[in-house]
Steps between C-alpha positions, in 0.01 A plus 500: 500500500593473138266530206560434133246704306429400142267699280261243356247487219349204684603265780369194681594252770397136488519255793418132445331580169281775650547869421529671840566851374473676166528857377477684175737793448697610806784375719630159592656543845736231630535564874773371732484548877813516716530408867554868593186621320186626674163657419655845456709353216190342345303825517785712361568260213130466408468879487813536290380236255152655473660836412780360279475679165592231247204510261515717187293814462368634169857605404632151582685635807478284816297750705205286615459270800249241616320785678415692184466225241254256657741217417527194726770327702579131547706436816699176525702400807860424403736413786778436248540877460672487839770265367860559602735393221824654629654164592501181296255404229192413704287794618453537875171616643592593859383856430147390411233536767363183661177386327263629772654849500530507120136402448376761748705776331408380150132525597558843658671621180208375288250675730696828493516484120125431481437804720703709253367381162172322581393165639413349161821618335741266685521128428734255674669168471483249786757542775756215527351310204681382190365748247514536124522869417423608145520856372579720207760757602409829336807686383675301644487715809632365832585687822652377828384671822614451858334625816798607708367729772765684696 
């Protein structure tokens, strides 16, 4: 799994003119699922993200996480994170999980994250839909995480 984490002042996802997920301050999480990923990857990555200290404390040092701020998370499925661009100019997506596997692991990740930071603190997009994602990147602050379990 790969996740692009962006610290956000606000974020929302719209599908067919309807807002499907919206948060105030917190994290926008773009999540890509690979064909070798499993629930252990989803659980590990959700825990890492919940504990990721990227929010400023009173000294403006990034010492705070979703766990101790009460901030929210918006999780958006993004198979394009699995793109292979080593050859040619068109990305290849052979490394992305098939839709059924990806959706199951996306949902597992969301559930693991909800267990960490609270049910009402995690919003989502709509899996496999064309989504408009809007957000204000605070900082800007962006982190790439991968769930390689050895």
